[in-house]
N, C-alpha and C positions, 0 to 999 in steps of 0.2 A: 868701527862701524860708521862713525860720523864723518862727514865731509864739510869743508868750509862753505858756508852759504854765500860767500862773496866771490871766491875764485874757484870753488869746486875741488880743490886739492884735498888730500887726506888730512885729517886732524890727528895729532898725537898728544897723548897725555903728558903734560909737563907740570908737575906739582899739582895744583888745584885748578889748572887751566887746560884747555884744548888749544893747540897751536898748529897752524899749517906752515908750509915751507915759505910762504910769503909773509910770515909773521902776523897774520891775522889771529887775534887771541880772544878766546871766549872763556870767561871764568865760571867755575861752578859756584852756584849760590850755596849759602850755608845749609839750606834745606836739602840739597843734593841733586838739583837739576841744573842743566846748562841751557842758556838762552841762545838759540841759533836762528833767531828771527831778526834780521837786520832791518833798519828803519825803512829802507827802500822797498821791502816786501810787505809793509804794513799799509792797510787802507784806512786805518783810523788810529787814534792815539792808544786806545785800549781795545784791540780786536777780540772777538770771541764773546762768550757768555760772561756776564758780570758775577760778582761774588754772591749776590742773593740767589740767583738762579742755580749756581754751582752748589751752594750749601743745601738748597732745597733738594736738588738732585741726589746729592750724597746721602742725605737723611732718608729720602724715599727709597733709593736703591739698596741701601744698607739694611732695610727691613725685608728684603727678599722678594719684593713684589714682581720683579722682572727676572727672577732666577731661571724661569723656564726658557727665556730667551738666551741667557748665558749658557745654560746646559745644552741647548740645541746648537749654538755656535761652536762650542767646544767639541761636541760629538762630530760635527761636520769636519772640523779641522783634523781630528784624529782619523776620520774615515778617508779623507781625500788628500791630506798632506803626506808627501813621500819622504820628507826630510825634516828633522826637528832641530836645526841649528839656530835659526833666527826667526823671530816672530815680531811683527810691527802692528801695534794698534794705532791707527791713524785717526786723529780726532778723538783722543782717548778721554776727554772730559776730566772728571775727577778720579778716574782710574778704576772704577768698579769692574768693568768688563776685562780690562787688562790684567788685573790681579787675579780675577776669577779664572781666566783662561790659563794664566801661568800655573795656578794651583791644579788645574785639571789636565794639563799636558806636561811634556817633559822637554820643552825647548831649552837649549843651552843658553841662549841670549834672548832677552825680551826688551823691546823698545816701545815706549809710549810717547806720542807727540800730540800736541794741541797748540792752537794759535793763541789761546788765552793763558797768560802767565799765571793768573790766579788758579786756574784749573790744574796746571802742572805743579804748583806749590802744594795743592791739596793731595795730589798723587803721591808726593814724597812721604806724607804721613801714613799712606797705605802700605808702601813697600820701599825698602832701601836697596833691594836687590835688582830692581828694574831700572833700565837706562831711560830717564825721563828728560825730555827736551821740549822747549818752546820752539815751534816750527810750523810752517804752513804746508798744507797738503799739496799745493801747486808747485812748491819748490822744496822737496824733501832733502834735507842735508844728510843723505845716506848714499853709500857707494852703489854703483851699478851692479846688478846681478848678485846681490848679497843677501836677499831676504827670501825665506821659504814660504811664509804665510803673512797675509795682511788682513786685518779686519777693519771694516768701515761700518760701524754700528750707529745708525741714525746720524751719520756724518757724510761729508762730501766724498764722492767717488771721482777720482781723476785718472782715467784709464791710461793715458800716455805716461804719466809720472809713476803710477803704480807698476806698470810694465817695465819701466826703466830699472827700478830697484829690485824687482823680483828676479829670482833665478829662473832659468828655463824649467818649466814644469811646476813653478810656484803657483800658489792659489790666493785668491781674494774671496773672503766671506763677507757678503754685504747684507745688511738688514735695513729695510726702509719701512715706513709706516704704510699700512694698507688702507683701503677705502673706508673701512669702518673702525679704524683705530681711534679709541677713546670717543666714540660717537656720542655717548651719553654725556660726557663732559662738554662737548661742543653744543649739545642741545641746551645745556644750562647757561652757556655763554652767549650764543647768538640767537637772534630772533628767528632766523631762517638758516637751516643747515642744508646746503646744496649737495646733491649726489656727486661723488667724485669718481674719476676714472684714472687712477694713478698708474703710471708705467715706470718701470726701472729704466735707468739711463742706457741708451744704445751704446754698446762698446765696439760695434763694427767687427772687424776681424782681428782686433788686438787680443781678445781673449776667446777661449772656447767655454761654453756653459756646461758644467758638469752636473749641476743640480739646481732645481728651481722649485720652491714650495712656499708654504705659509706656516706661520706660528700663530695659533688662535687659542685663546683661553679667556675665561671670565675672571674678574678681579673685584674683590669687595674691599673698599677703602673707607677708613674711619678717621675721625679726628684730624690731627695735625698732618697726616699723610695726604689728606685731601687738599689742604693748603699747599703742601710741598709739590704735589702733582701739578697744580695750576701754575705755581711760580716757576717751576723748572721748564715749562713749555713756552713757546712764543705767544700763546694765547693770553698770557699775563699782560702783554702790551696792547691788546685789542679789546679787552673786556671792559664794559661800562661799570662804573663804581657801584651802582645799585645791584647789578647782577653779581658782582664780586661779593658784596655783603650777603646776598641771598645764598650764594654758593658756600661761603664760609660758615653760614649758620646751619648747614646740613650736618646731621650726625654721621651719615655714611652715604656712599654711592656705589652702585654696582656698575662695573665698566667692562667694555669689550676691548681686549687687546688683539689687534689684527696687524700682523707684520708680514711683509714679503721678504723672503730670504733666498739667496742664490750663491752658488759657488762657481767662481770663474777661474780658469786655468790659463797661464801663459804658455803658449805652444813651445 
């Protein structure tokens, strides 16, 4: 399934390493993942989310707060995917959605990739059956025309690259934040919350749109999960210290979950 991120040739398993015909070698870590992100594809020393954000996300998601999102994505895959050989979760984070979709579908092969090494390490503790790899969405180390379904759940959509690895008729299920997503949390963080008009990325004629809709529900958050929610979002880097203290002093908060979801098909 994997290709060399340096020369694009196929990778073959040799002991505990993946090796291409040009002798580029990538060792499996003891946790069970392989790092296919060469230094020339990095934009920083430690790309992606940090350990604190990832651990907060793992704790928050493991409590089932976003299970309705997972269920919706899985149902769309089962409805629109015509073959269940290979599934890729691109930008898999700590693996919550990857493992949940694996459990709810019957794909023969499941791949999870993320640019953050710490994220992929956490994934390995969730499942040893999934093929985990450190990789960037803009240069996926995956064979052309080999994947049946891709998910991009609160992660980057790269239409040209996704089309390259998808089989003809393969699908992408994308989830992005809607205009009112976590609006109550933003009201606690910012002095003024401006009205947004979010649009999903234009994919031109690369994909056909099979489905477009929303995932909307209310969420009641208490205790540590309120802290985890803030820490797992980019808002943690923008909040003033006094507002953070006030937010963390709350016993609970009622929140709006508002997501846009669509299914794209490669012609």
